[in-house]
C-alpha positions as CSV (number, residue, x, y, z in Angstrom):
1,X,61.6,-223.6,63.9
2,X,63.4,-220.8,62.0
3,X,61.4,-217.4,62.7
4,X,61.9,-216.6,59.0
5,X,60.2,-219.6,57.3
6,X,56.8,-217.8,56.6
7,X,58.4,-214.9,54.9
8,X,60.5,-217.1,52.8
9,X,57.5,-219.3,51.7
10,X,55.5,-216.1,50.8
11,X,58.3,-214.5,48.8
12,X,57.8,-216.8,46.1
13,X,54.1,-217.9,46.8
14,X,53.2,-217.7,43.1
15,X,55.4,-220.6,42.4
16,X,52.8,-222.8,43.9
17,X,51.2,-222.5,40.4
18,X,54.3,-224.3,38.8
19,X,55.2,-228.0,38.9
20,X,58.6,-228.3,40.6
21,X,61.4,-230.4,39.2
22,X,61.6,-233.5,41.1
23,X,65.4,-233.5,41.6
24,X,65.3,-230.0,43.2
25,X,65.9,-226.3,42.1
26,X,69.5,-225.0,41.8
27,X,69.3,-222.9,44.9
28,X,68.4,-225.7,47.4
29,X,70.8,-228.2,46.0
30,X,73.7,-225.7,46.2
31,X,72.5,-224.7,49.7
32,X,72.7,-228.4,50.7
33,X,76.0,-228.8,49.2
34,X,77.3,-225.6,51.3
35,X,75.9,-227.2,54.4
36,X,77.8,-230.4,53.8
37,X,81.0,-228.2,53.3
38,X,80.5,-226.6,56.6
39,X,79.2,-229.5,58.6
40,X,81.5,-232.2,57.3
41,X,84.2,-230.5,55.4
42,X,83.4,-232.3,52.0
43,X,82.6,-230.8,48.5
44,X,79.6,-232.2,46.6
45,X,78.5,-231.6,43.1
46,X,74.8,-230.1,43.4
47,X,74.0,-231.4,40.0
48,X,75.3,-235.0,40.6
49,X,75.4,-235.8,44.2
50,X,72.2,-234.4,45.5
51,X,68.5,-234.8,44.9
52,X,65.6,-233.6,47.2
53,X,62.9,-235.5,48.8
54,X,59.8,-235.1,50.7
55,X,61.3,-235.5,54.0
56,X,63.9,-238.3,54.7
57,X,61.2,-241.1,55.0
58,X,60.2,-240.5,51.3
59,X,63.8,-241.3,50.2
60,X,64.5,-244.0,52.7
61,X,61.4,-246.0,51.4
62,X,61.8,-245.6,47.8
63,X,65.5,-245.8,47.4
64,X,65.5,-249.6,48.1
65,X,63.4,-250.3,45.0
66,X,66.2,-249.3,42.4
67,X,68.7,-250.7,44.9
68,X,67.0,-254.2,44.5
69,X,66.0,-254.1,40.9
70,X,69.6,-253.2,39.9
71,X,70.9,-256.3,41.7
72,X,68.0,-258.9,41.7
73,X,69.6,-260.8,38.6
74,X,72.4,-261.5,41.0
75,X,70.1,-263.0,43.6
76,X,70.5,-259.8,45.9
77,X,67.4,-259.3,47.7
78,X,68.4,-259.1,51.2
79,X,67.9,-255.9,53.0
80,X,69.8,-255.4,56.2
81,X,68.0,-253.6,59.0
82,X,69.0,-252.8,62.5
83,X,66.8,-254.2,65.2
84,X,65.3,-251.8,66.9
85,X,64.7,-249.9,63.7
86,X,62.6,-247.2,61.9
87,X,59.6,-248.9,60.6
88,X,59.9,-247.4,57.1
89,X,63.0,-249.5,56.5
90,X,61.0,-252.8,56.6
91,X,58.2,-251.3,54.5
92,X,60.6,-250.2,51.8
93,X,62.0,-253.7,51.8
94,X,58.7,-255.4,51.5
95,X,57.4,-253.0,48.8
96,X,60.5,-253.6,46.7
97,X,60.1,-257.5,47.1
98,X,63.1,-257.7,49.2
99,X,63.8,-259.9,52.1
100,X,64.3,-258.0,55.4
101,X,67.2,-259.3,57.5
102,X,67.0,-258.0,61.3
103,X,70.5,-257.5,62.7
104,X,70.5,-257.2,66.6
105,X,71.5,-253.6,67.7
106,X,71.1,-254.3,71.5
107,X,73.2,-252.9,74.5
108,X,75.7,-255.9,74.1
109,X,76.5,-254.7,70.5
110,X,76.6,-251.0,71.4
111,X,73.2,-250.4,70.1
112,X,74.4,-250.7,66.5
113,X,74.7,-254.0,64.5
114,X,77.9,-255.7,65.0
115,X,80.0,-254.7,61.8
116,X,82.6,-257.4,62.6
117,X,80.2,-260.1,62.9
118,X,78.5,-259.0,59.8
119,X,81.6,-259.1,57.9
120,X,82.0,-262.9,58.9
121,X,78.7,-263.6,57.2
122,X,79.7,-263.9,53.7
123,X,76.7,-265.8,52.5
124,X,74.3,-263.0,53.6
125,X,76.6,-260.2,52.3
126,X,76.7,-261.9,48.8
127,X,72.9,-261.6,48.6
128,X,72.6,-258.1,50.1
129,X,71.1,-255.3,48.1
130,X,71.0,-252.7,50.8
131,X,71.8,-251.9,54.4
132,X,70.1,-249.4,56.5
133,X,72.4,-247.7,59.0
134,X,70.8,-245.2,61.3
135,X,73.3,-242.9,63.1
136,X,72.5,-241.4,65.6
137,X,70.2,-244.3,66.0
138,X,66.4,-244.4,66.6
139,X,65.6,-245.2,69.4
140,X,68.9,-245.8,71.4
141,X,70.8,-242.7,70.2
142,X,74.1,-244.6,69.4
143,X,76.4,-243.0,67.2
144,X,78.6,-244.8,64.6
145,X,82.3,-244.1,64.9
146,X,84.5,-243.2,61.8
147,X,86.0,-246.7,62.0
148,X,82.5,-248.3,62.0
149,X,81.3,-246.4,59.0
150,X,84.6,-247.1,57.1
151,X,83.9,-250.8,57.7
152,X,80.4,-250.6,56.5
153,X,81.4,-248.7,53.4
154,X,84.2,-251.3,52.7
155,X,81.8,-254.1,52.9
156,X,79.1,-252.2,50.6
157,X,81.7,-252.0,48.0
158,X,83.2,-255.3,48.3
159,X,79.8,-257.1,48.1
160,X,78.2,-254.4,45.8
161,X,75.2,-253.4,47.9
162,X,74.0,-249.9,48.9
163,X,74.7,-248.4,52.2
164,X,71.7,-246.3,53.2
165,X,72.8,-244.0,55.9
166,X,69.9,-242.5,57.7
167,X,71.2,-239.3,59.4
168,X,68.3,-237.4,60.2
169,X,69.2,-236.9,63.8
170,X,72.7,-235.7,62.9
171,X,72.2,-232.3,64.4
172,X,70.9,-233.4,67.8
173,X,74.0,-234.5,69.8
174,X,75.3,-234.2,73.2
175,X,79.2,-234.1,72.6
176,X,81.0,-234.0,69.3
177,X,79.0,-233.8,66.2
178,X,78.5,-237.3,64.8
179,X,80.6,-238.3,61.8
180,X,78.8,-238.7,58.5
181,X,78.9,-241.7,56.0
182,X,79.6,-239.2,53.0
183,X,82.5,-237.7,54.9
184,X,84.1,-241.0,55.7
185,X,83.6,-242.3,52.1
186,X,85.2,-239.2,50.5
187,X,88.0,-238.7,53.0
188,X,89.1,-242.4,52.8
189,X,88.9,-243.0,48.9
190,X,87.7,-239.8,47.3
191,X,84.6,-241.8,46.0
192,X,80.9,-241.9,47.0
193,X,80.3,-245.2,45.3
194,X,77.7,-247.4,46.9
195,X,76.8,-244.7,49.7
196,X,73.7,-242.5,50.1
197,X,73.0,-240.5,53.1
198,X,69.4,-239.2,53.9
199,X,68.7,-236.0,55.9
200,X,65.8,-233.7,56.3
201,X,64.8,-230.5,58.1
202,X,62.3,-232.3,60.3
203,X,64.6,-232.9,63.2
204,X,67.4,-230.4,62.5
205,X,65.0,-227.5,62.1
206,X,62.0,-228.6,63.9
207,X,59.9,-228.6,60.8
208,X,58.5,-232.2,60.2
209,X,55.4,-230.6,58.6
210,X,57.5,-229.0,55.9
211,X,58.4,-232.5,54.3
212,X,61.7,-231.3,52.9
213,X,64.8,-233.5,52.8
214,X,67.6,-234.6,50.7
215,X,69.3,-237.9,49.3
216,X,73.1,-237.3,48.7
217,X,76.0,-239.6,47.5
218,X,76.7,-242.0,44.9
219,X,76.0,-240.1,41.5
220,X,75.4,-243.2,39.4
221,X,72.9,-244.5,41.9
222,X,71.2,-241.1,42.3
223,X,71.0,-240.7,38.4
224,X,68.8,-243.8,38.3
225,X,67.1,-243.0,41.5
226,X,66.1,-239.5,40.1
227,X,64.6,-240.9,36.8
228,X,62.6,-243.5,39.1
229,X,61.2,-240.7,41.3
230,X,60.3,-238.4,38.4
231,X,57.3,-240.8,37.7
232,X,56.7,-242.1,41.1
233,X,57.6,-239.9,44.0
234,X,56.0,-236.9,45.7
235,X,57.3,-233.6,44.5
236,X,58.5,-230.7,46.8
237,X,56.7,-227.5,46.0
238,X,58.9,-224.6,44.8
239,X,58.3,-222.2,47.6
240,X,59.1,-225.1,49.9
241,X,62.5,-225.5,48.0
242,X,63.1,-221.8,48.2
243,X,62.4,-221.7,52.0
244,X,64.6,-224.9,52.5
245,X,67.6,-223.2,50.8
246,X,67.5,-220.4,53.5
247,X,67.0,-222.9,56.3
248,X,70.1,-225.0,55.2
249,X,72.1,-221.8,55.2
250,X,71.1,-220.8,58.9
251,X,72.7,-222.5,61.9
252,X,71.4,-220.1,64.7
253,X,68.1,-221.9,65.0
254,X,69.8,-225.3,65.0
255,X,72.2,-224.1,67.9
256,X,69.3,-223.0,70.0
257,X,67.4,-226.1,69.3
258,X,70.4,-228.3,70.2
259,X,70.9,-226.2,73.5
260,X,67.3,-226.9,74.4
261,X,67.6,-230.6,74.0
262,X,70.7,-230.5,76.1
263,X,68.5,-228.8,78.9
264,X,66.0,-231.5,78.6
265,X,68.5,-234.3,79.0
266,X,70.0,-232.5,81.8
267,X,66.4,-232.9,83.5
268,X,66.5,-236.5,82.6
269,X,70.0,-236.9,84.2
270,X,68.5,-235.1,87.3
271,X,65.2,-236.8,87.6
272,X,66.0,-240.4,86.4
273,X,69.6,-240.9,87.5
274,X,70.3,-244.6,86.7
275,X,66.6,-245.5,87.0
276,X,65.2,-247.8,84.1
277,X,68.6,-248.2,82.9
278,X,68.9,-244.6,81.8
279,X,71.9,-243.2,80.1
280,X,72.1,-240.0,78.2
281,X,72.5,-240.9,74.5
282,X,75.1,-239.6,72.3
283,X,72.6,-238.3,69.7
284,X,68.8,-238.0,68.9
285,X,66.2,-236.9,71.4
286,X,64.8,-240.2,72.7
287,X,65.1,-242.1,76.0
288,X,65.1,-245.9,75.8
289,X,63.9,-247.0,79.2
290,X,63.8,-250.6,80.5
291,X,60.5,-251.2,82.1
292,X,60.7,-254.9,83.4
293,X,59.5,-253.8,86.8
294,X,56.3,-252.3,85.3
295,X,55.6,-255.5,83.3
296,X,57.4,-254.6,80.1
297,X,56.9,-251.8,77.6
298,X,53.4,-252.4,76.6
299,X,52.2,-252.6,80.2
300,X,54.2,-249.7,81.2
301,X,52.9,-247.6,78.3
302,X,49.3,-248.1,79.4
303,X,50.1,-247.6,83.0
304,X,51.9,-244.4,82.4
305,X,49.0,-243.1,80.2
306,X,46.2,-244.3,82.6
307,X,47.8,-243.1,85.9
308,X,49.9,-240.2,84.7
309,X,48.9,-238.8,81.4
310,X,52.4,-239.5,80.0
311,X,52.5,-240.9,76.4
312,X,55.5,-243.1,75.4
313,X,55.8,-245.8,72.7
314,X,56.2,-249.6,73.5
315,X,59.7,-250.8,72.4
316,X,58.2,-253.8,70.8
317,X,56.6,-251.6,68.1
318,X,60.2,-250.7,67.0
319,X,61.6,-254.2,67.0
320,X,61.2,-257.5,65.2
321,X,60.7,-260.7,66.9
322,X,62.0,-263.9,65.5
323,X,59.6,-267.0,65.6
324,X,61.3,-268.5,68.6
325,X,62.0,-265.6,70.7
326,X,60.4,-262.4,72.1
327,X,60.9,-259.0,70.6
328,X,64.2,-257.5,71.9
329,X,62.3,-254.3,72.6
330,X,59.6,-256.0,74.7
331,X,60.9,-254.6,78.0
332,X,61.5,-251.0,76.8
333,X,59.6,-247.9,76.1
334,X,60.8,-244.8,73.9
335,X,60.3,-241.5,75.4
336,X,60.5,-238.5,72.9
337,X,61.7,-235.3,74.6
338,X,59.9,-233.1,72.1
339,X,57.8,-230.9,74.4
340,X,58.8,-227.6,76.4
341,X,60.9,-227.8,79.3
342,X,58.1,-227.3,81.8
343,X,56.1,-230.3,80.2
344,X,59.3,-232.4,80.0
345,X,60.0,-231.9,83.6
346,X,56.5,-232.8,84.7
347,X,56.6,-236.0,82.5
348,X,59.8,-237.3,83.7
349,X,58.9,-236.6,87.3
350,X,55.8,-238.7,86.7
351,X,57.8,-241.5,85.2
352,X,60.5,-241.4,87.9
353,X,57.8,-242.0,90.7
354,X,57.2,-245.5,89.5
355,X,60.7,-246.5,90.6
356,X,60.6,-244.4,94.0
């Protein structure tokens, strides 16, 4: 995490005695807009295109409520969710009284929902209120191309649903920086209609405990969303907002973190090779490993913990199983490369020995 965090928090520690504005202070909104200009080359209005959130999860869960309420009279209650997925998407859909619809995002589909197949399902699109799209994806690390994002934006506008772009892993990548949904929307049409992106300092700046993020995009939706959040959502303390502005302005710690992740993936390349279907992901910091030879994801999770002291997550816990089929994540485990290099090497060596 950035070494100046504590100093920035204590500069305005007296502001813990004040209630913060739910949408965010001017300095943090402006800093987020400047970050978008540096990162994506786009200009946002800090007063209309950005509101802050208590991390990205807070925004991702609560945004679906006004998305459905504003469209329920038209019979729009479907919430499209990639499968595998971050669990909060489904939680938000259920809380809002929506209908979660899980779209396959397996290897055959390039680890993202097949946007061309989706475009053919007009009945589903007509009743869709929101589509959660995660890029880079959790857990597979797939990155949506500019063409993919443009097609998703076109469908959102054609059928009037919200495209919720979860971009919290946007700064952890192996090659070129992943494109952003707002970037594609503005460059294509000059409009942010029907598109909201979510990001935070949790992954970019290694600050999941700070609980600082943002929602940016469609000004009409954000105006309604901010009014809703003003009576229902967690506030971000003013000292946290002050520190966040400085953190969004700094890229040195982000570059150092990204270099460390690349070193960890270098270890995975070296120690795993092509075992367990390993491939270096385009973004994010997870490995998505196929563990069929170890009895599947749950069995492998138990075995790795009991025999090797390595903790992973069963892939089935990140996927939805239909009534007539097994979970598509059942053979997999997710490995998070979030420890130091030495610990990561030991863990990967212990995983590799099960295929030796």
